[in-house]
C-alpha positions as CSV (number, residue, x, y, z in Angstrom):
1,X,0.0,0.0,0.0
2,X,1.3,3.5,-0.8
3,X,2.2,5.9,1.9
4,X,-0.4,8.6,2.5
5,X,2.5,11.1,2.8
6,X,1.8,14.4,1.1
7,X,5.3,15.8,1.6
8,X,4.1,18.4,4.2
9,X,5.5,16.9,7.4
10,X,4.7,19.2,10.2
11,X,3.8,17.8,13.7
12,X,1.3,19.3,16.1
13,X,1.7,19.1,19.9
14,X,0.4,15.5,19.9
15,X,3.0,14.5,17.3
16,X,0.4,14.1,14.6
17,X,1.4,15.2,11.1
18,X,-1.0,17.9,9.8
19,X,-0.4,16.7,6.2
20,X,-1.3,13.0,6.4
21,X,-2.7,12.8,10.0
22,X,-0.5,10.0,11.0
23,X,1.2,9.9,14.4
24,X,5.0,10.0,14.2
25,X,5.3,6.4,15.2
26,X,2.9,5.4,12.4
27,X,5.1,7.4,10.0
28,X,8.4,5.9,11.1
29,X,7.5,2.3,10.6
30,X,4.9,2.6,7.8
31,X,6.9,0.3,5.4
32,X,7.1,-2.4,8.1
33,X,3.3,-2.6,8.7
34,X,1.1,-5.2,7.1
35,X,-1.6,-4.1,4.6
36,X,-4.2,-4.6,7.3
37,X,-2.2,-2.5,9.8
38,X,-1.8,0.2,7.2
39,X,-5.5,0.2,6.5
40,X,-6.2,0.6,10.2
41,X,-3.8,3.5,10.4
42,X,-5.6,5.2,7.4
43,X,-8.9,4.7,9.2
44,X,-7.5,6.4,12.3
45,X,-6.1,9.2,10.1
46,X,-9.6,9.8,8.7
47,X,-11.0,10.0,12.2
48,X,-8.2,12.4,13.4
49,X,-8.4,14.8,10.4
50,X,-11.4,16.8,11.6
51,X,-10.1,17.1,15.1
52,X,-6.6,18.1,14.1
53,X,-7.9,20.6,11.6
54,X,-10.2,22.1,14.2
55,X,-7.5,22.5,16.8
56,X,-5.2,24.4,14.6
57,X,-2.4,24.0,17.1
58,X,1.1,25.2,16.3
59,X,3.2,22.8,14.2
60,X,6.9,22.1,13.7
61,X,8.8,20.2,11.1
62,X,9.8,16.7,12.1
63,X,13.4,16.8,13.4
64,X,16.0,14.1,13.1
65,X,15.9,13.7,16.9
66,X,12.1,13.2,17.0
67,X,12.5,10.6,14.2
68,X,15.2,8.7,16.1
69,X,13.2,8.9,19.4
70,X,10.1,7.5,17.7
71,X,12.1,4.6,16.2
72,X,13.6,3.8,19.6
73,X,10.2,3.9,21.3
74,X,8.8,1.5,18.7
75,X,11.8,-0.8,19.2
76,X,11.2,-0.8,22.9
77,X,7.5,-1.6,22.4
78,X,8.3,-4.5,20.1
79,X,10.9,-5.9,22.6
80,X,8.4,-5.7,25.5
81,X,5.8,-7.6,23.4
82,X,8.3,-10.3,22.7
83,X,9.3,-10.7,26.4
C-alpha cells in the first residue's frame, strides 16, 4: 500500500502530522506494517483529520531527533511484546 504522505511533514503538539494525519510512530514504521495495519492507520487518520484541523495547534517540522526517538520507542514496544 502506498504511503499517505503528502510531503508536508509538520507535527502538532500531539506528534500528529498535519499533512497526512499519522502519528510520528505510524510514519516511522509505515513500510514495516502489514496491509491490514496500514489500512487501520488510514482509518485512524480519517478519524483524526477533523479534530486536528479544528484544533489548529502550532506545528513544527519533524526533526531528526524526533524521528530517532520514535524509532527507539517502537523498538522498545516491540521488545516488550516479545518478552
